[in-house]
C-alpha positions in Angstrom: -8.4 59.3 -24.5 -5.5 59.5 -22.1 -2.9 57.0 -21.4 -4.5 56.3 -18.0 -7.0 54.1 -19.8 -5.3 51.8 -22.3 -7.4 48.9 -23.6 -4.4 47.1 -25.1 -2.4 47.3 -21.9 -5.3 46.1 -19.9 -5.9 43.1 -22.2 -2.1 42.3 -22.2 -1.8 42.5 -18.4 -5.0 40.4 -17.9 -3.7 37.7 -20.2 -0.3 37.7 -18.5 -1.9 37.4 -15.1 -4.1 34.5 -16.2 -1.2 32.6 -17.6 0.4 33.0 -14.2 -2.8 32.1 -12.4 -3.4 28.8 -14.3 0.0 27.6 -13.3 0.1 29.0 -9.8 -3.4 27.9 -8.9 -2.7 24.2 -9.8 0.7 24.3 -8.1 -0.6 26.0 -4.9 -3.3 23.3 -4.6 -0.7 20.6 -5.0 1.6 22.3 -2.5 -1.2 22.2 0.1 -1.6 18.5 -0.4 2.2 18.0 0.0 2.3 20.2 3.1 -0.6 18.4 4.7 0.9 15.0 3.9 4.4 15.9 5.2 3.4 18.0 8.2 0.3 16.3 9.3 -3.0 17.8 10.6 -1.6 18.8 14.0 1.6 20.6 12.8 -0.3 22.3 10.0 -2.8 23.6 12.5 0.0 24.9 14.7 1.6 26.7 11.8 -1.7 28.3 10.9 -2.5 29.4 14.5 1.0 30.8 15.1 0.8 32.7 11.8 -2.5 34.2 12.9 -0.8 35.7 16.0 1.8 37.4 13.8 -1.0 38.7 11.5 -2.9 40.1 14.5 0.1 42.1 15.7 1.2 43.2 12.2 -2.1 44.9 11.1 -0.2 48.0 10.2 1.4 46.3 7.2 -1.9 45.9 5.4 -2.8 49.5 6.0 0.6 50.7 4.8 0.3 48.5 1.7 -3.1 50.1 0.8 -1.6 53.6 1.4 1.5 53.1 -0.7 -0.4 51.5 -3.5 -3.0 54.3 -3.6 -0.5 57.2 -3.4 2.0 55.8 -5.9 -0.7 55.0 -8.5 -2.4 58.3 -8.0 0.9 60.2 -8.3 1.8 58.4 -11.5 -1.7 59.1 -12.9 -1.3 62.8 -12.4 0.1 64.9 -15.3 2.7 66.6 -13.0 3.2 64.0 -10.4 6.4 63.2 -8.4 6.4 59.5 -7.7 10.0 59.5 -6.4 9.1 61.8 -3.6 6.1 59.6 -2.7 8.2 56.4 -2.9 10.9 57.8 -0.5 8.4 59.1 1.9 6.6 55.7 2.0 9.9 53.9 2.5 10.9 56.1 5.4 7.5 55.6 7.1 7.9 51.8 6.6 11.3 51.7 8.3 9.8 53.3 11.4 6.8 51.0 11.3 8.9 47.9 11.0 10.6 48.7 14.3 7.3 49.3 16.0 5.8 46.0 14.8 8.9 44.1 15.8 8.7 45.3 19.4 4.9 44.6 19.5 5.4 41.1 18.3 8.3 40.3 20.6 6.4 41.5 23.7 2.7 41.0 23.0 3.0 38.1 20.5 5.1 35.9 22.7 2.8 36.5 25.7 -0.2 35.6 23.6 1.5 32.4 22.4 2.4 31.2 25.9 -0.8 32.1 27.7 -3.7 32.0 25.2 -3.1 29.4 22.5 -4.1 25.8 22.8 -0.9 24.0 21.7 0.3 20.5 22.8 3.1 20.8 25.3 5.5 18.7 23.3 5.1 21.1 20.3 5.6 24.3 22.2 9.4 24.6 21.6 8.8 24.2 17.8 5.9 26.7 17.9 8.2 29.3 19.6 10.8 29.0 16.8 8.1 29.1 14.1 6.9 32.3 15.8 10.3 34.0 15.6 10.8 33.0 12.0 7.3 34.3 11.2 8.3 37.6 12.7 11.3 37.8 10.4 9.1 37.0 7.4 6.6 39.7 8.4 9.3 42.4 8.5 10.8 41.3 5.2 7.3 41.4 3.5 6.7 44.9 5.1 9.8 46.4 3.6 8.9 44.9 0.2 5.6 46.8 0.0 6.9 50.0 -1.9 8.6 47.9 -4.5 5.6 45.6 -5.1 3.3 48.6 -5.3 5.6 50.4 -7.8 5.4 47.4 -10.2 1.6 47.3 -10.0 1.3 51.1 -10.3 3.4 51.0 -13.5 1.3 48.0 -14.7 4.4 45.8 -15.3 2.4 42.6 -14.8 5.0 40.5 -16.7 7.5 41.0 -13.9 4.8 40.5 -11.3 3.7 37.2 -13.0 7.3 35.9 -13.4 8.3 36.5 -9.8 5.1 35.1 -8.5 5.6 31.9 -10.5 9.1 31.7 -9.1 7.7 32.0 -5.6 5.1 29.2 -5.9 7.7 26.9 -7.5 10.0 27.4 -4.6 7.1 26.9 -2.1 6.1 23.7 -3.8 9.8 22.5 -3.8 10.0 23.3 -0.1 6.9 21.3 0.7 8.3 18.3 -1.3 11.7 18.5 0.5 10.0 18.0 3.9 9.6 14.3 3.1 13.4 13.9 3.4 13.5 15.1 7.0 12.4 12.4 9.5 11.9 15.0 12.4 11.5 18.7 13.0 9.5 19.2 9.8 7.4 22.1 11.2 10.6 24.2 12.0 12.2 23.3 8.7 9.1 24.4 6.8 9.0 27.7 8.6 12.7 28.3 7.8 12.2 27.5 4.1 9.2 29.9 3.9 11.3 32.7 5.4 14.1 32.1 3.0 11.7 32.2 0.1 10.3 35.6 1.3 13.8 37.0 1.5 14.7 35.8 -2.0 11.5 37.2 -3.5 12.0 40.5 -1.8 15.5 40.8 -3.3 14.1 39.9 -6.7 11.5 42.7 -6.6 14.1 45.2 -5.4 16.5 44.4 -8.2 13.9 44.7 -10.9 12.6 48.0 -9.5 16.2 49.5 -9.4 16.7 48.5 -13.0 13.4 49.7 -14.4 12.1 52.6 -12.5 14.0 55.9 -11.9 11.7 56.9 -9.0 13.1 54.0 -6.9 16.2 56.0 -6.2 16.2 56.5 -2.5 17.1 59.7 -0.6 16.3 61.0 2.9 13.3 63.2 2.7 10.9 64.5 5.4 8.0 66.1 3.7 5.6 66.7 6.6 2.5 67.3 4.3 3.2 64.1 2.3 3.9 62.1 5.4 0.8 63.4 7.1 -1.4 62.4 4.1 0.2 58.9 3.8 0.1 58.5 7.6 -3.6 59.5 7.8 -4.6 57.1 5.0 -2.4 54.3 6.4 -3.7 54.9 9.9 -7.3 54.7 8.9 -6.6 51.6 6.7 -4.6 50.1 9.6 -7.4 50.6 12.1 -9.7 48.9 9.6 -7.1 46.2 9.2 -6.8 45.8 12.9 -10.6 45.2 13.1 -10.4 42.9 10.1 -7.5 40.9 11.6 -9.3 40.7 15.0 -12.3 39.2 13.2 -10.5 36.9 10.7 -7.7 35.7 12.9 -9.9 35.8 15.9 -12.1 33.3 14.1 -9.1 31.0 14.0 -8.7 31.4 17.8 -12.4 30.7 18.2 -12.0 27.4 16.3 -8.9 26.6 18.4 -10.8 27.3 21.7 -13.9 25.3 20.8 -12.6 22.4 18.7 -8.8 22.4 18.8 -6.0 22.3 16.2 -7.5 19.6 14.0 -10.3 22.0 12.9 -7.7 24.8 12.6 -6.0 22.7 10.0 -9.4 22.2 8.2 -10.0 25.9 8.2 -6.4 26.6 6.9 -7.0 24.2 4.0 -10.3 25.8 3.1 -8.7 29.3 3.2 -5.9 28.1 0.9 -8.6 26.8 -1.5 -10.5 30.1 -1.3 -7.4 32.1 -2.0 -6.5 29.9 -5.0 -10.0 30.3 -6.4 -10.2 34.0 -5.6 -6.9 34.5 -7.5 -8.8 33.4 -10.6 -10.7 36.7 -10.4 -8.2 38.9 -8.7 -5.9 38.8 -11.7 -8.5 40.9 -13.5 -8.6 43.2 -10.4 -4.8 43.6 -10.5 -4.9 44.6 -14.1 -7.8 47.0 -13.8 -7.1 48.6 -10.3 -4.3 51.0 -11.5 -6.6 52.3 -14.3 -9.5 52.8 -11.9 -7.2 55.0 -9.7 -5.5 56.8 -12.6 -8.8 57.7 -14.4 -10.1 59.2 -11.1 -6.9 61.1 -10.6 -7.2 62.6 -14.1 -10.9 63.4 -13.9 -12.1 60.7 -16.4 -15.1 59.8 -14.3 -17.3 58.2 -17.0 -14.5 55.7 -17.8 -13.8 55.4 -14.0 -17.4 54.3 -13.3 -17.6 51.9 -16.3 -14.4 50.2 -15.1 -15.9 49.7 -11.6 -19.1 48.0 -12.7 -17.5 46.0 -15.5 -14.7 44.8 -13.1 -17.1 43.7 -10.4 -19.4 41.8 -12.9 -16.6 40.0 -14.8 -14.9 39.0 -11.6 -18.0 37.3 -10.4 -18.4 35.6 -13.8 -14.9 34.3 -13.5 -15.6 32.8 -10.1 -18.6 31.0 -11.5 -16.4 29.0 -13.8 -14.8 27.3 -10.8 -17.5 27.7 -8.1 -20.5 26.1 -9.8 -18.9 22.8 -10.8 -17.0 22.7 -7.5 -20.2 22.9 -5.4 -21.6 19.8 -7.2 -18.4 17.8 -7.1 -16.9 18.9 -3.8 -16.3 15.5 -2.2 -14.6 14.0 -5.3 -12.5 17.1 -5.9 -11.3 17.2 -2.3 -10.4 13.5 -2.5 -8.3 14.1 -5.6 -6.7 17.1 -4.0 -5.9 15.8 -0.5 -6.2 12.1 -0.7 -7.5 11.5 2.9 -10.0 14.3 3.4 -10.2 15.5 7.1 -13.6 15.5 8.7 -15.7 18.7 8.1 -13.3 19.7 5.2 -16.1 19.4 2.6 -18.5 21.8 4.3 -15.7 24.3 5.1 -14.5 24.2 1.5 -18.0 24.8 0.1 -18.6 27.8 2.4 -15.3 29.4 1.8 -15.7 29.0 -2.0 -19.0 30.8 -1.7 -17.2 33.6 0.3 -14.9 34.2 -2.6 -18.0 35.7 -4.5 -18.4 38.5 -1.9 -14.6 39.3 -2.0 -14.4 39.2 -5.8 -17.5 41.4 -6.5 -16.4 44.0 -4.0 -12.7 44.5 -4.8 -13.2 47.1 -7.6 -15.6 49.0 -5.4 -12.9 49.1 -2.7 -10.4 50.4 -5.2 -12.8 53.1 -6.3 -13.2 54.3 -2.7 -9.4 54.2 -2.2 -9.0 56.4 -5.2 -11.1 59.1 -3.6 -9.0 59.1 -0.4 -12.2 59.5 1.6 -12.0 56.2 3.4 -12.8 56.8 7.1 -16.5 55.6 7.2 -15.9 53.0 4.5 -13.0 51.4 6.3 -14.0 51.6 10.0 -17.7 51.0 10.5 -18.1 47.7 8.5 -15.1 46.1 10.1 -16.3 47.1 13.6 -19.7 45.6 12.9 -18.0 42.4 11.6 -16.4 41.8 15.0 -19.8 40.5 16.1 -19.1 37.4 14.1 -16.7 36.1 16.9 -19.3 35.8 19.7 -22.0 34.6 17.2 -19.8 31.9 15.8 -18.4 30.9 19.2 -21.9 30.4 20.7 -23.1 28.7 17.5 -20.3 26.2 18.0 -20.9 25.7 21.7 -24.7 25.3 21.3 -24.6 22.9 18.4 -21.3 21.2 19.3 -20.7 21.0 15.5 -17.7 22.7 13.8 -19.8 23.3 10.7 -21.9 25.8 12.6 -18.9 28.2 12.9 -18.2 28.5 9.2 -21.9 28.7 8.3 -22.4 31.6 10.8 -19.4 33.4 9.3 -20.8 33.1 5.7 -24.2 34.5 6.7 -22.7 37.3 8.6 -20.2 38.1 5.8 -23.2 38.6 3.4 -24.8 41.0 5.9 -21.6 43.1 6.3 -20.9 43.2 2.6 -24.3 44.8 2.1 -23.3 47.5 4.6 -20.0 48.1 2.8 -21.7 48.7 -0.5 -24.2 51.2 1.1 -21.3 53.2 2.6 -19.3 53.0 -0.6 -22.2 54.6 -2.5 -22.0 57.6 -0.1 -18.2 58.2 -0.5 -17.6 57.4 -4.2 -19.4 57.9 -7.5 -21.1 54.4 -7.6 -24.9 54.2 -7.2 -26.8 51.3 -5.6 -29.5 51.3 -8.3 -26.8 51.2 -11.0 -24.9 48.4 -9.2 -28.1 46.3 -8.9 -28.8 46.8 -12.6 -25.3 46.4 -14.0 -23.8 43.9 -11.7 -26.2 42.0 -9.3 -29.0 41.4 -11.8 -26.9 40.0 -14.7 -24.9 37.9 -12.3 -28.1 36.4 -10.8 -29.6 35.7 -14.1 -26.4 33.9 -15.2 -26.0 31.9 -12.0 -29.4 30.3 -11.9 -29.5 28.6 -15.4 -25.8 27.8 -15.2 -26.2 26.0 -11.9 -29.3 24.1 -13.2 -27.4 23.0 -16.4 -24.3 21.9 -14.4 -26.4 19.9 -12.0 -28.1 18.1 -14.9 -24.6 17.4 -16.4 -23.3 15.9 -13.1 -26.3 13.5 -13.0 -25.2 11.7 -16.2 -21.4 11.8 -15.9 -19.5 9.4 -13.5 -17.1 10.6 -10.8 -13.8 9.9 -12.5 -11.0 12.1 -13.6 -12.2 12.0 -17.2 -15.7 12.6 -16.0 -14.5 15.7 -14.0 -12.7 17.1 -17.0 -15.8 16.6 -19.1 -18.0 18.4 -16.5 -15.5 21.3 -16.4 -15.5 21.6 -20.2 -19.2 21.3 -20.6 -19.8 23.8 -17.8 -17.4 26.2 -19.3 -19.1 26.0 -22.7 -22.6 26.4 -21.3 -21.6 29.1 -18.9 -19.8 31.1 -21.6 -22.9 30.9 -23.8 -25.2 32.1 -21.0 -22.9 35.0 -20.2 -22.8 36.1 -23.8 -26.6 35.8 -24.2 -27.7 37.1 -20.7 -24.8 38.5 -18.8 -23.3 41.1 -21.3 -24.7 44.4 -22.2 -25.1 45.4 -25.8 -22.1 47.7 -25.5 -20.0 44.9 -24.1 -21.1 42.5 -26.9 -20.1 45.1 -29.5 -16.8 45.7 -27.9 -15.9 42.0 -27.9 -17.1 41.7 -31.5 -14.9 44.5 -32.6 -12.0 43.0 -30.7 -12.4 39.6 -32.4 -12.8 41.3 -35.8 -9.6 43.2 -35.3 -7.7 40.0 -34.3 -8.9 38.2 -37.4 -7.8 41.1 -39.6 -4.4 41.3 -37.8 -3.9 37.5 -38.3 -4.7 37.8 -42.0 
C-alpha cells in the first residue's frame, strides 16, 4: 500500500484535530456570548450584514481556495509531481485576483452598502469603517490560501491545530477587551479581527517557509498550468458566486423583511452551526488529502472506501451533539447567551439540523474535486438553490413570522442536497445504491433509537448544569453502543478490534 493511504497518519491527524476542536468549539461559543454582550444585538447584526457584502463580492476567493487545495494535493500525491511549480503559479494568480476583488469591493461594495442595506443612520459611519477593514481582512485571507493549502496537503495537522488554537484565543481575548471601551465598540472589534487575520497569515507563512521547500517563490508563467488552475477556479468561483448570492442573499432577505435584530439571531445560529460542524469537519480535514492522493495514484478501491466511511462517520459525530441539543435547546441557549433573543431557539435547531447535510456531503465533494470534472456538479445545484431567496422572502411576508424563513431554507437545502448527490454519482466513482446502503441506511437506523433513548433520558433528569452533563454522558454511551451494534459494518468492527488489540500490546 502506498504512502498516499497511511492509517497511522490519518489516526494521528484526526486526534490532533479533535483536541483542537474540543478547545476551540467551547471557546468559540463563549466568544459569541462575549461579543453579543459587548456589542449588543444591533451592532452585531450590522457587523454580520456588512460582512455579507464583502463575502458577496469576494466569491473568487472560495473558488481559488478549492483550486489551490486540489492541485497542490494532487501534485504531491503524484509520483513525479512538481508542487513548487503549482504553488508559484497559484500565488501569481492570487496576486492578480486580489487586485480585481479590491476594485470590485471599493466600487460595487460601497454602492451596495449605501443604497441597499437597512442600517440605522446613526450607525452608518461606523458601518463604512467596518466595511473598509473587512476588505483588508478579505485580501489578507486571500493571499494566505496557498500557504494554508500546503499545510493541509502535507497533512501537517499539528501546525494547523496549533495556529487555529492561537486564532480562537486571540479572538476571545478581543471580544473580552471590548468591555473596556465605553464607545465605538463595533469599529474596535473590526480592527481587532483584522489584526488577528494579519498575525495568523504571518504565522502560516513563517511555518511554510521553514518546513516546505516548494514554498520558495519565483516568477513563473506556465500557460498550461495557469489555464488548468484558472478553469478549475473559474468554475468553482461561479459556483461560489451562486452560493454566496443564496447564503448572503438570505441575510439580506432577513434584513429587508425583519431588520437587524433577526440578522443578529441568524448570525448567532450560523456561529453555532459552524462550531458543531467543526466537530465533524476535523475528520474531513484529516481524510480529504488521502481521498485526493489515492485518486491521483489510481488506488480507486481505497478511494471509494474513504468516501463512504468519511460521510458516515461525520454524520455519527454530528449525532453526539445534535441529538441532545434538539431536546435541550432552550436550556443550552440560556447557558450560552444568558438573555436569549426572540426566535433564536428555532433558528438554532434548524441550523444544527443543516449541519447534517453539510457533514455528510463533504467527502463526496472532495471526491468530485479529485476528478477535476466539476462543471455540472458545481454550477447546476447552486443555480437551483437561488430559488430559496424568493421562497423564503414570500414565506416571511405571508406568515409575518421570522421562523418561516429558516424553515423554508432547511427544507430547500434537503432538496438541493439530493440533486448534488445525483450529479456527483455521474461525475465520480460513487454509486447512489452504495451510498444508500453504506451511509444513509446505517445513519438512519442509528438516529431513530438514539433519539428515542435520549428523549427518555431527558424526561427523568432535571434542567441543571449537572443534569445537562449527565444527559451528554448517557447519550454518548448509548449512542456509542448503538453505533457499534448497528452502525458499523463487519469490516469496520474488525478494524477497530485490531486497532485496540495493537494498542493493548503496545502498552504492555
